DONU-272254 format. One line per field, with one value per residue (C-alpha): residue number from 0; residue in three letters; x, y, z. Coordinates in steps of 0.05 Angstrom, whole numbers. Each point is the difference from the previous one (the first is absolute). Last residue first. Example, Ala and Ser with C-alpha at 12.3 -4.5 7.8 and 13.67 -1.06 7.14 Angstrom:
# DONU-272254
num: [1 0];
residuo: [SER ALA];
px: [273 -27];
py: [-21 -69];
pz: [143 13];
***
This chain:
# DONU-272254
num: [368 367 366 365 364 363 362 361 360 359 358 357 356 355 354 353 352 351 350 349 348 347 346 345 344 343 342 341 340 339 338 337 336 335 334 333 332 331 330 329 328 327 326 325 324 323 322 321 320 319 318 317 316 315 314 313 312 311 310 309 308 307 306 305 304 303 302 301 300 299 298 297 296 295 294 293 292 291 290 289 288 287 286 285 284 283 282 281 280 279 278 277 276 275 274 273 272 271 270 269 268 267 266 265 264 263 262 261 260 259 258 257 256 255 254 253 252 251 250 249 248 247 246 245 244 243 242 241 240 239 238 237 236 235 234 233 232 231 230 229 228 227 226 225 224 223 222 221 220 219 218 217 216 215 214 213 212 211 210 209 208 207 206 205 204 203 202 201 200 199 198 197 196 195 194 193 192 191 190 189 188 187 186 185 184 183 182 181 180 179 178 177 176 175 174 173 172 171 170 169 168 167 166 165 164 163 162 161 160 159 158 157 156 155 154 153 152 151 150 149 148 147 146 145 144 143 142 141 140 139 138 137 136 135 134 133 132 131 130 129 128 127 126 125 124 123 122 121 120 119 118 117 116 115 114 113 112 111 110 109 108 107 106 105 104 103 102 101 100 99 98 97 96 95 94 93 92 91 90 89 88 87 86 85 84 83 82 81 80 79 78 77 76 75 74 73 72 71 70 69 68 67 66 65 64 63 62 61 60 59 58 57 56 55 54 53 52 51 50 49 48 47 46 45 44 43 42 41 40 39 38 37 36 35 34 33 32 31 30 29 28 27 26 25 24 23 22 21 20 19 18 17 16 15 14 13 12 11 10 9 8 7 6 5 4 3 2 1 0];
residuo: [UNK UNK UNK UNK UNK UNK UNK UNK UNK UNK UNK UNK UNK UNK UNK UNK UNK UNK UNK UNK UNK UNK UNK UNK UNK UNK UNK UNK UNK UNK UNK UNK UNK UNK UNK UNK UNK UNK UNK UNK UNK UNK UNK UNK UNK UNK UNK UNK UNK UNK UNK UNK UNK UNK UNK UNK UNK UNK UNK UNK UNK UNK UNK UNK UNK UNK UNK UNK UNK UNK UNK UNK UNK UNK UNK UNK UNK UNK UNK UNK UNK UNK UNK UNK UNK UNK UNK UNK UNK UNK UNK UNK UNK UNK UNK UNK UNK UNK UNK UNK UNK UNK UNK UNK UNK UNK UNK UNK UNK UNK UNK UNK UNK UNK UNK UNK UNK UNK UNK UNK UNK UNK UNK UNK UNK UNK UNK UNK UNK UNK UNK UNK UNK UNK UNK UNK UNK UNK UNK UNK UNK UNK UNK UNK UNK UNK UNK UNK UNK UNK UNK UNK UNK UNK UNK UNK UNK UNK UNK UNK UNK UNK UNK UNK UNK UNK UNK UNK UNK UNK UNK UNK UNK UNK UNK UNK UNK UNK UNK UNK UNK UNK UNK UNK UNK UNK UNK UNK UNK UNK UNK UNK UNK UNK UNK UNK UNK UNK UNK UNK UNK UNK UNK UNK UNK UNK UNK UNK UNK UNK UNK UNK UNK UNK UNK UNK UNK UNK UNK UNK UNK UNK UNK UNK UNK UNK UNK UNK UNK UNK UNK UNK UNK UNK UNK UNK UNK UNK UNK UNK UNK UNK UNK UNK UNK UNK UNK UNK UNK UNK UNK UNK UNK UNK UNK UNK UNK UNK UNK UNK UNK UNK UNK UNK UNK UNK UNK UNK UNK UNK UNK UNK UNK UNK UNK UNK UNK UNK UNK UNK UNK UNK UNK UNK UNK UNK UNK UNK UNK UNK UNK UNK UNK UNK UNK UNK UNK UNK UNK UNK UNK UNK UNK UNK UNK UNK UNK UNK UNK UNK UNK UNK UNK UNK UNK UNK UNK UNK UNK UNK UNK UNK UNK UNK UNK UNK UNK UNK UNK UNK UNK UNK UNK UNK UNK UNK UNK UNK UNK UNK UNK UNK UNK UNK UNK UNK UNK UNK UNK UNK UNK UNK UNK UNK UNK UNK UNK UNK UNK UNK UNK UNK UNK UNK UNK UNK UNK UNK UNK];
px: [-152 12 -23 44 61 -10 -13 61 44 -25 11 70 19 -26 33 30 -38 -49 13 -27 54 55 -27 1 74 14 -35 45 61 -22 -2 72 22 -26 39 64 0 21 -72 -3 65 -27 -63 37 46 -59 -36 60 19 -69 -60 -51 -11 -25 -14 43 -34 22 -9 -52 -54 -66 -45 50 -10 -1 60 45 -28 25 -45 -39 -68 -29 -49 40 -37 17 69 18 -15 43 56 -1 4 58 39 5 35 -5 40 -11 51 22 18 20 -39 10 -76 0 48 -43 -62 33 28 -70 -9 23 74 42 54 28 30 49 8 24 -64 -18 61 -14 -72 20 52 -18 57 45 26 44 1 56 41 -49 -26 -49 -59 28 21 -72 -14 66 -15 -54 -75 -55 34 -8 63 -1 44 46 16 54 -9 44 2 -73 -1 42 -47 -65 -4 -1 -74 -17 38 -31 -74 -19 47 -14 -75 3 50 -45 20 -5 49 17 59 29 34 55 38 74 46 19 -34 40 -60 26 32 -63 -41 49 -1 -75 -11 -63 -61 -30 -69 -63 -18 4 -39 -50 -15 -2 -57 -50 -59 -51 -62 -53 -51 -75 -27 -59 34 8 28 54 27 -3 40 49 15 40 48 17 -63 -21 -57 -42 -42 23 -35 -66 22 65 -38 -44 60 29 -46 48 41 53 34 -48 4 73 0 -6 57 -20 -58 -33 -34 -30 -3 -67 20 -40 38 66 -19 -18 61 47 -23 3 71 29 -21 -1 72 -18 13 -50 -10 -32 -28 -5 47 -12 72 -17 -58 42 55 -50 -29 69 22 -60 12 74 -16 -50 54 52 -48 -18 72 -3 -66 30 59 -46 -44 57 49 6 27 -19 64 40 -58 27 -45 -18 41 -12 -8 48 17 59 -48 -41 64 26 -61 -75 -49 -12 -12 -9 -9 -18 2 31 -59 12 75 -6 -53 42 62 -43 -29 70 21 -62 14 70 -21 -58 49 43 -58 -50 -27 -44 -9 -27 -10 -10 -19];
py: [-72 75 2 -60 35 63 -40 -44 61 34 -62 -10 73 -2 -67 8 12 51 75 1 -49 45 58 -41 -15 74 19 -49 30 69 -20 -25 62 47 -35 -3 76 12 14 57 32 2 34 56 12 1 51 48 -10 13 -42 30 55 -52 -66 -37 -68 -41 -75 -43 53 -37 -34 -56 1 76 7 -45 28 69 61 -1 24 -2 51 24 54 64 -18 -22 70 33 -50 9 76 -2 -51 -67 -24 -70 -40 -66 -15 -72 -62 -56 -65 -16 -1 70 27 -28 32 68 -9 -5 74 53 17 -42 14 -67 -39 -57 -20 -68 -25 71 5 -65 21 69 -25 44 50 3 67 12 58 7 39 58 47 -44 40 15 -73 -25 21 -27 -67 -13 -4 -49 -58 39 11 -23 51 -28 36 -32 5 24 69 12 76 12 -41 33 51 -58 -14 74 2 -65 15 58 -16 -75 11 45 -46 -61 -65 16 25 -68 13 -61 9 -52 -24 12 -53 39 -2 -8 -23 -70 -8 20 -48 -57 8 8 -62 10 -45 -14 29 -42 23 73 -3 -50 43 61 -31 14 -46 -19 37 -5 56 1 70 24 66 -22 -65 41 24 -69 -30 58 -12 -62 33 -36 9 -37 37 -34 24 72 58 11 -21 39 62 -1 -13 65 36 -20 61 -11 -53 -58 13 -21 -32 -75 -48 -46 28 -44 22 -42 40 20 68 37 -39 20 74 1 -43 47 59 -41 -21 70 33 -67 -22 -65 -60 -8 -67 1 -65 -41 50 31 21 55 25 1 39 53 8 7 52 43 -5 16 63 20 -7 38 59 -1 5 66 -19 -66 37 47 -56 -42 -48 -15 -70 -19 1 -36 -51 -30 -9 -61 -52 -70 -44 -56 12 42 49 4 12 53 44 7 6 -70 -50 -73 -62 -58 -68 -34 24 -18 13 58 32 -12 33 58 11 2 52 41 4 27 46 26 18 38 39 2 -71 -22 -73 -25 -75 -47 -72];
pz: [99 6 73 15 -29 42 64 -10 -12 63 42 -28 12 72 16 69 64 25 9 71 22 -27 40 64 -13 -10 65 38 -34 22 73 -3 -38 53 55 -42 -17 -73 -19 50 -21 -71 25 34 -60 -47 44 0 -73 -28 -22 47 -52 -52 36 50 12 60 -6 36 3 -3 -51 -10 -75 -2 46 -43 -64 18 -8 64 27 -70 -31 -60 -39 36 23 -71 -27 53 -13 -75 8 50 -42 34 63 29 50 36 55 1 41 -48 5 -75 -5 32 -52 -56 31 4 -71 -29 12 50 -7 47 51 20 58 13 -73 -25 -34 -19 -45 -35 -11 -26 -50 -60 12 60 24 61 49 52 -50 6 -54 -37 -28 -70 -7 0 -72 -26 34 -51 14 -18 36 66 41 72 34 53 66 43 75 57 -33 16 10 -63 -44 22 -57 -48 12 -10 -65 -24 7 -45 -58 6 -5 -61 -34 8 35 74 52 30 47 35 67 3 62 -8 -30 -62 -68 -64 -41 -15 69 36 -42 10 76 1 -42 -40 2 -69 -5 6 70 -20 -65 27 62 -44 -39 55 9 -54 25 -56 -6 10 -13 42 20 73 -28 -35 66 33 -58 4 74 -15 -49 -65 -42 -64 -35 -53 -59 6 -36 37 69 -8 -24 62 44 -25 48 55 -19 52 43 -11 -74 3 -68 8 -11 -58 -41 -53 -64 -56 -64 -30 -30 53 53 -31 -1 74 17 -38 41 64 -17 -9 65 36 -3 38 -46 -56 -35 -69 -26 -64 -34 -69 -14 -50 40 63 -35 -24 69 31 -51 15 75 -9 -40 54 53 -41 -10 74 24 37 32 25 31 37 27 26 -31 -74 -18 -71 -42 54 0 -64 -61 -42 36 -28 61 21 72 -22 -32 63 40 -48 4 -8 -57 -23 -56 19 -43 46 -34 61 43 73 0 -49 43 62 -29 -25 69 30 -52 12 74 -12 -57 41 55 -50 -29 -57 -7 -59 -19 -67 -1 -59 9];
***
């Protein structure tokens, strides 16, 4: 069968790649075209467009790039018509995907959504469009099934694919990893400043402002696969800062603590049992708009899933050197860390076991058959 999968970000590329592997395992005839990244391509899909060309962060940035976005939408529709897939599978990336889904449903294509848009966070009115345009929704967060039930939409909870991605990775030798990347023997504080240039620019300078006050630790930047070292270099002023590109999981597996930009990385860090401070800062205009439409108590997936504050969130003006220093000291404290580890184990239990990608693939194929 023919599958057309659309992901627009690095996390979507990861989850899309694992879904593609399972689709090919369960359907040996699978012919897959995708919008995504290197991982989806390596998994065996034909890459139509890379997410590097699609990632626009914040309301202001989206407005500036409206011509490009509409050009991509038109190209996507044309490419789908030429490929004539048996099913379209959308992965998060709601602004783009919901527009394509509306058109696709009108054209008679089967539509599945894997990893729901965060309609539970803002603009819940989008559920109406989802119910109209999506044949089946496969969700990865336990509270999403309950949320959709209140809107009379039965969705399929498959578990969280990060558990598969992390448990299935090859374990790294800490000694070999440190030697390969010329790291010393100090405990590592990982810096995860995001994957988009706008995020990195706003986050990394503040994160790096702590280096002199924590000289007993080695700070290591987790470089995103979508960005080159040349971009990060402008922010690195201290010899006690190292940079490692596209090895985030390996880095987290040997890290003692982490400063993490809000997003999927907060959950990844928690699943690696690394104490963290969650950070977020957007443009002033984007933040003011977001404040008015987002109704959540928390921004990190860790706290949302646990429905309480497990990790500290420093948002906008609270994300500054003084507060970040205070919170980093806290997560380095042994007593605090012991309690946090217990919370992390409870979090993992809530996410269900392994097999999210396989379960989603099986459901998609069975619906087609």
